[in-house]
KOLMARRO-167157 format. One record per residue: x, y, z of N, C-alpha, C, O, CB in turn. Coordinates in Angstrom, 1 decimal, m for minus. Glycine has a CB too. Example, Ala and Ser with C-alpha at 12.3 -4.5 7.8 and 13.67 -1.06 7.14 Angstrom:
<sites>
[[13.2, m5.7, 7.8], [12.3, m4.5, 7.8], [13.2, m3.3, 7.8], [14.2, m3.3, 8.5], [11.3, m4.5, 9.0]]
[[12.8, m2.2, 7.1], [13.7, m1.1, 7.1], [12.9, 0.0, 7.9], [13.4, 1.1, 8.0], [14.1, m0.6, 5.7]]
</sites>
This chain:
<sites>
[[0.8, m1.2, 0.0], [0.0, 0.0, 0.0], [0.9, 1.2, 0.0], [2.0, 1.2, 0.5], [m1.0, 0.0, 1.2]]
[[0.4, 2.3, m0.6], [1.2, 3.6, m0.7], [1.2, 4.3, 0.7], [0.1, 4.5, 1.3], [0.6, 4.5, m1.8]]
[[2.4, 4.7, 1.1], [2.5, 5.5, 2.3], [2.8, 6.9, 2.0], [3.9, 7.2, 1.3], [3.6, 4.9, 3.3]]
[[2.0, 7.9, 2.3], [2.2, 9.3, 2.0], [3.4, 9.9, 2.7], [4.0, 10.9, 2.2], [1.0, 10.1, 2.2]]
[[3.8, 9.3, 3.8], [5.0, 9.9, 4.5], [6.3, 9.4, 3.9], [7.2, 10.2, 3.6], [5.0, 9.5, 6.0]]
[[6.4, 8.1, 3.6], [7.5, 7.5, 2.9], [7.6, 7.8, 1.4], [8.6, 7.8, 0.8], [7.6, 6.0, 3.1]]
[[6.4, 8.2, 0.9], [6.3, 8.5, m0.5], [6.6, 7.3, m1.4], [7.2, 7.5, m2.5], [7.1, 9.7, m0.9]]
[[6.3, 6.1, m1.0], [6.5, 4.9, m1.8], [5.6, 3.8, m1.3], [4.9, 4.0, m0.2], [8.0, 4.5, m1.7]]
[[5.5, 2.7, m2.0], [4.7, 1.6, m1.6], [5.5, 0.8, m0.6], [6.6, 0.4, m0.8], [4.2, 0.7, m2.8]]
[[4.8, 0.5, 0.6], [5.5, m0.3, 1.6], [4.5, m1.3, 2.2], [3.3, m1.2, 1.9], [6.0, 0.6, 2.8]]
[[4.9, m2.2, 3.0], [4.0, m3.1, 3.7], [3.4, m2.4, 4.8], [4.0, m1.6, 5.5], [4.8, m4.4, 4.1]]
[[2.1, m2.8, 5.1], [1.3, m2.2, 6.2], [0.7, m3.3, 7.0], [0.4, m4.4, 6.4], [0.2, m1.2, 5.6]]
[[0.6, m3.1, 8.3], [m0.2, m4.0, 9.1], [m1.6, m3.5, 9.2], [m1.8, m2.3, 9.3], [0.5, m4.3, 10.5]]
[[m2.6, m4.4, 9.3], [m4.0, m4.0, 9.3], [m4.6, m4.3, 10.7], [m4.3, m5.3, 11.3], [m4.8, m4.8, 8.3]]
[[m5.3, m3.3, 11.3], [m6.0, m3.5, 12.5], [m7.4, m2.9, 12.5], [m7.6, m1.9, 11.8], [m5.1, m2.9, 13.7]]
[[m8.3, m3.4, 13.2], [m9.6, m2.9, 13.3], [m9.7, m1.8, 14.4], [m9.1, m2.0, 15.5], [m10.7, m4.0, 13.6]]
[[m10.3, m0.7, 14.1], [m10.4, 0.4, 15.0], [m11.6, 0.1, 15.9], [m12.8, 0.0, 15.4], [m10.5, 1.8, 14.3]]
[[m11.4, 0.1, 17.2], [m12.5, m0.2, 18.2], [m12.9, 1.2, 18.8], [m12.1, 2.1, 18.9], [m12.0, m1.2, 19.3]]
[[m14.1, 1.3, 19.2], [m14.6, 2.5, 19.8], [m14.1, 2.5, 21.3], [m14.3, 1.6, 22.0], [m16.1, 2.6, 19.8]]
[[m13.5, 3.7, 21.7], [m13.1, 3.8, 23.0], [m14.2, 4.2, 23.9], [m15.3, 4.6, 23.5], [m11.9, 4.8, 23.1]]
[[m14.0, 4.0, 25.2], [m15.1, 4.3, 26.2], [m15.4, 5.8, 26.2], [m14.4, 6.6, 26.2], [m14.7, 3.9, 27.6]]
[[m16.6, 6.2, 26.1], [m17.0, 7.6, 26.1], [m16.7, 8.3, 27.4], [m16.9, 7.7, 28.5], [m18.5, 7.7, 25.7]]
[[m16.3, 9.5, 27.3], [m15.9, 10.3, 28.5], [m17.2, 10.7, 29.2], [m18.2, 11.1, 28.6], [m15.1, 11.5, 28.1]]
[[m17.2, 10.7, 30.5], [m18.4, 11.1, 31.3], [m18.4, 12.6, 31.5], [m19.4, 13.1, 32.0], [m18.3, 10.4, 32.7]]
[[m17.4, 13.3, 31.0], [m17.3, 14.7, 31.3], [m17.6, 15.6, 30.0], [m17.5, 16.8, 30.1], [m15.9, 15.1, 31.8]]
[[m17.9, 14.9, 28.9], [m18.3, 15.7, 27.7], [m19.7, 16.3, 27.9], [m20.5, 15.8, 28.7], [m18.3, 14.7, 26.5]]
[[m19.9, 17.4, 27.2], [m21.2, 18.2, 27.5], [m22.4, 17.4, 27.2], [m23.4, 17.5, 28.0], [m21.2, 19.4, 26.6]]
[[m22.4, 16.6, 26.1], [m23.6, 15.8, 25.8], [m23.9, 14.7, 26.9], [m25.1, 14.5, 27.2], [m23.4, 15.1, 24.5]]
[[m22.9, 14.1, 27.4], [m23.0, 13.1, 28.5], [m23.5, 13.7, 29.8], [m24.3, 13.1, 30.5], [m21.7, 12.3, 28.7]]
[[m23.0, 14.9, 30.1], [m23.4, 15.6, 31.3], [m24.9, 16.0, 31.2], [m25.6, 15.8, 32.2], [m22.6, 16.9, 31.5]]
[[m25.3, 16.5, 30.0], [m26.7, 16.8, 29.8], [m27.6, 15.6, 29.9], [m28.7, 15.6, 30.5], [m26.9, 17.5, 28.4]]
[[m27.1, 14.5, 29.3], [m27.9, 13.2, 29.4], [m28.1, 12.7, 30.8], [m29.2, 12.3, 31.2], [m27.2, 12.1, 28.5]]
[[m27.0, 12.8, 31.6], [m27.1, 12.4, 33.0], [m28.0, 13.3, 33.8], [m28.8, 12.8, 34.6], [m25.7, 12.4, 33.7]]
[[m28.0, 14.6, 33.5], [m28.9, 15.5, 34.2], [m30.3, 15.2, 33.9], [m31.2, 15.3, 34.8], [m28.5, 17.0, 33.9]]
[[m30.6, 15.0, 32.6], [m32.0, 14.8, 32.2], [m32.6, 13.4, 32.7], [m33.7, 13.4, 33.1], [m32.1, 14.8, 30.7]]
[[m31.7, 12.4, 32.7], [m32.2, 11.1, 33.1], [m32.2, 10.9, 34.6], [m32.8, 9.9, 35.1], [m31.4, 10.0, 32.5]]
[[m31.6, 11.7, 35.4], [m31.6, 11.6, 36.8], [m32.9, 12.0, 37.4], [m33.6, 12.8, 36.8], [m30.4, 12.4, 37.5]]
[[m33.3, 11.4, 38.5], [m34.5, 11.8, 39.2], [m35.8, 11.2, 38.6], [m35.7, 10.2, 37.8], [m34.6, 13.3, 39.3]]
[[m36.9, 11.8, 38.8], [m38.2, 11.3, 38.4], [m38.4, 11.7, 36.9], [m38.1, 12.9, 36.6], [m39.3, 11.8, 39.3]]
[[m38.9, 10.9, 36.1], [m39.2, 11.3, 34.7], [m38.7, 10.3, 33.7], [m39.3, 10.2, 32.6], [m38.6, 12.6, 34.4]]
[[m37.7, 9.6, 34.0], [m37.2, 8.5, 33.1], [m36.4, 9.0, 31.9], [m35.8, 10.0, 31.9], [m38.4, 7.8, 32.6]]
[[m36.5, 8.2, 30.8], [m35.6, 8.4, 29.6], [m36.1, 9.6, 28.9], [m37.3, 9.8, 28.7], [m35.6, 7.2, 28.8]]
[[m35.2, 10.5, 28.4], [m35.7, 11.7, 27.7], [m36.2, 11.6, 26.3], [m36.8, 12.6, 25.8], [m34.5, 12.7, 27.7]]
[[m36.1, 10.5, 25.7], [m36.5, 10.3, 24.3], [m37.0, 8.9, 24.1], [m36.6, 8.0, 24.9], [m35.4, 10.7, 23.3]]
[[m37.8, 8.6, 23.1], [m38.3, 7.3, 22.9], [m37.1, 6.3, 22.6], [m36.2, 6.6, 21.9], [m39.3, 7.2, 21.7]]
[[m37.2, 5.1, 23.2], [m36.2, 4.1, 23.0], [m36.4, 3.5, 21.6], [m37.5, 3.4, 21.1], [m36.3, 3.0, 24.1]]
[[m35.2, 3.1, 21.0], [m35.3, 2.5, 19.6], [m35.8, 1.1, 19.7], [m35.4, 0.3, 20.4], [m33.8, 2.5, 19.0]]
[[m36.9, 0.9, 18.9], [m37.5, m0.4, 18.9], [m37.5, m1.0, 17.5], [m38.6, m1.4, 17.0], [m39.0, m0.3, 19.5]]
[[m36.4, m1.1, 16.9], [m36.3, m1.7, 15.5], [m35.4, m2.8, 15.5], [m34.7, m3.1, 16.5], [m36.0, m0.6, 14.5]]
[[m35.2, m3.4, 14.4], [m34.2, m4.5, 14.2], [m32.9, m3.9, 14.0], [m32.7, m2.7, 13.7], [m34.6, m5.4, 13.0]]
[[m31.9, m4.7, 14.2], [m30.5, m4.2, 14.0], [m30.3, m4.1, 12.5], [m30.9, m4.8, 11.7], [m29.4, m5.2, 14.6]]
[[m29.4, m3.2, 12.1], [m29.1, m3.1, 10.7], [m28.4, m4.3, 10.2], [m27.6, m4.9, 11.0], [m28.2, m1.8, 10.4]]
[[m28.6, m4.7, 9.0], [m27.9, m5.9, 8.5], [m26.4, m5.8, 8.3], [m25.7, m6.8, 8.3], [m28.6, m6.3, 7.1]]
[[m25.9, m4.6, 8.1], [m24.5, m4.4, 8.0], [m24.0, m3.4, 9.0], [m24.8, m2.5, 9.4], [m24.1, m4.0, 6.5]]
[[m22.8, m3.5, 9.4], [m22.2, m2.5, 10.3], [m21.1, m1.8, 9.6], [m20.4, m2.3, 8.7], [m21.7, m3.2, 11.6]]
[[m20.8, m0.6, 10.1], [m19.6, 0.1, 9.5], [m18.4, m0.4, 10.2], [m18.3, m0.5, 11.4], [m19.8, 1.7, 9.7]]
[[m17.4, m0.7, 9.4], [m16.1, m1.2, 9.8], [m15.0, m0.2, 9.6], [m14.8, 0.2, 8.4], [m15.8, m2.6, 9.2]]
[[m14.3, 0.2, 10.6], [m13.2, 1.1, 10.5], [m11.9, 0.3, 10.5], [m11.7, m0.5, 11.4], [m13.2, 2.2, 11.6]]
[[m11.1, 0.5, 9.6], [m9.8, m0.2, 9.5], [m8.7, 0.8, 9.5], [m8.7, 1.8, 8.9], [m9.8, m1.1, 8.2]]
[[m7.6, 0.4, 10.2], [m6.4, 1.3, 10.3], [m5.2, 0.5, 9.7], [m5.0, m0.6, 10.0], [m6.1, 1.7, 11.7]]
[[m4.6, 1.2, 8.7], [m3.4, 0.6, 8.1], [m2.2, 1.3, 8.7], [m2.1, 2.5, 8.7], [m3.4, 0.7, 6.6]]
[[m1.2, 0.6, 9.2], [0.0, 1.2, 9.9], [1.2, 0.7, 9.0], [1.5, m0.5, 8.8], [0.2, 0.7, 11.4]]
[[2.0, 1.7, 8.6], [3.2, 1.5, 7.8], [4.2, 0.8, 8.6], [4.5, 1.3, 9.8], [3.7, 2.8, 7.1]]
[[4.8, m0.3, 8.2], [5.8, m1.0, 9.0], [7.2, m0.3, 9.0], [8.0, m0.6, 9.8], [6.0, m2.4, 8.4]]
[[7.4, 0.7, 8.1], [8.7, 1.4, 8.0], [8.7, 2.6, 8.9], [9.6, 2.8, 9.7], [9.1, 1.7, 6.6]]
[[7.7, 3.5, 8.7], [7.7, 4.7, 9.5], [6.6, 4.8, 10.6], [6.5, 5.7, 11.3], [7.4, 5.9, 8.5]]
[[5.8, 3.7, 10.7], [4.8, 3.5, 11.8], [3.7, 4.6, 11.7], [3.0, 4.8, 12.8], [5.5, 3.6, 13.1]]
[[3.5, 5.2, 10.6], [2.4, 6.2, 10.5], [1.1, 5.4, 10.2], [1.1, 4.5, 9.4], [2.6, 7.2, 9.3]]
[[0.0, 5.8, 10.9], [m1.3, 5.1, 10.7], [m2.2, 5.8, 9.7], [m2.3, 7.1, 9.8], [m2.0, 4.9, 12.1]]
[[m2.8, 5.1, 8.8], [m3.7, 5.7, 7.8], [m5.1, 5.1, 8.0], [m5.2, 3.9, 8.2], [m3.2, 5.4, 6.3]]
[[m6.1, 5.9, 8.1], [m7.5, 5.4, 8.3], [m8.3, 5.9, 7.1], [m8.8, 7.0, 7.0], [m8.1, 6.0, 9.6]]
[[m8.5, 5.0, 6.1], [m9.4, 5.4, 5.0], [m10.9, 5.4, 5.4], [m11.2, 5.0, 6.5], [m9.2, 4.4, 3.8]]
[[m11.8, 5.9, 4.6], [m13.2, 6.0, 4.9], [m13.7, 4.6, 5.3], [m13.3, 3.6, 4.8], [m14.0, 6.6, 3.8]]
[[m14.7, 4.6, 6.2], [m15.3, 3.3, 6.7], [m16.1, 2.7, 5.6], [m16.6, 3.3, 4.6], [m16.2, 3.6, 7.9]]
[[m16.2, 1.3, 5.7], [m17.0, 0.5, 4.7], [m18.0, m0.3, 5.5], [m17.9, m0.5, 6.7], [m16.0, m0.5, 4.0]]
[[m19.1, m0.6, 4.8], [m20.1, m1.5, 5.5], [m19.8, m2.9, 5.2], [m19.5, m3.3, 4.0], [m21.5, m1.0, 5.0]]
[[m20.0, m3.8, 6.2], [m19.8, m5.2, 6.0], [m20.7, m6.0, 6.9], [m20.9, m5.6, 8.0], [m18.3, m5.6, 6.2]]
[[m21.2, m7.1, 6.4], [m21.9, m8.1, 7.2], [m21.0, m8.8, 8.2], [m21.3, m9.0, 9.4], [m22.8, m9.0, 6.4]]
[[m19.9, m9.3, 7.6], [m18.9, m10.0, 8.4], [m17.5, m9.5, 8.1], [m17.2, m9.3, 6.9], [m19.0, m11.6, 8.1]]
[[m16.7, m9.3, 9.1], [m15.4, m8.8, 8.9], [m14.4, m9.6, 9.7], [m14.6, m9.8, 10.9], [m15.3, m7.3, 9.3]]
[[m13.4, m10.1, 9.1], [m12.3, m10.9, 9.8], [m11.0, m10.6, 9.2], [m10.9, m10.5, 8.0], [m12.6, m12.4, 9.9]]
[[m10.0, m10.5, 10.0], [m8.6, m10.3, 9.5], [m7.9, m11.7, 9.5], [m7.8, m12.3, 10.6], [m7.8, m9.3, 10.4]]
[[m7.5, m12.2, 8.3], [m6.9, m13.5, 8.2], [m5.4, m13.3, 8.1], [m4.9, m12.5, 7.2], [m7.4, m14.2, 7.0]]
[[m4.6, m13.9, 9.0], [m3.2, m13.8, 8.9], [m2.7, m14.8, 7.8], [m3.0, m16.0, 7.8], [m2.5, m14.1, 10.3]]
[[m1.8, m14.3, 7.0], [m1.3, m15.1, 5.9], [0.0, m15.8, 6.3], [0.6, m16.5, 5.5], [m1.0, m14.3, 4.7]]
</sites>
């Protein structure tokens, strides 16, 4: 794969990007905690539908020479697995 830092094609390792734990101190989370606390319950209707058939998969490519990580746009996939060759 092409590495823009090395300016040539190099080998890259592939890893799946996982979502990190959301911070409790962000403004949206503080607002959510304030609204849901006490009497009154959930602030909006709960989602009552089926799961989507495909999920967005984020992949990160890391150059093995300069260690720079590249994250192309996400793709939708029903099943995703990284097979070691």
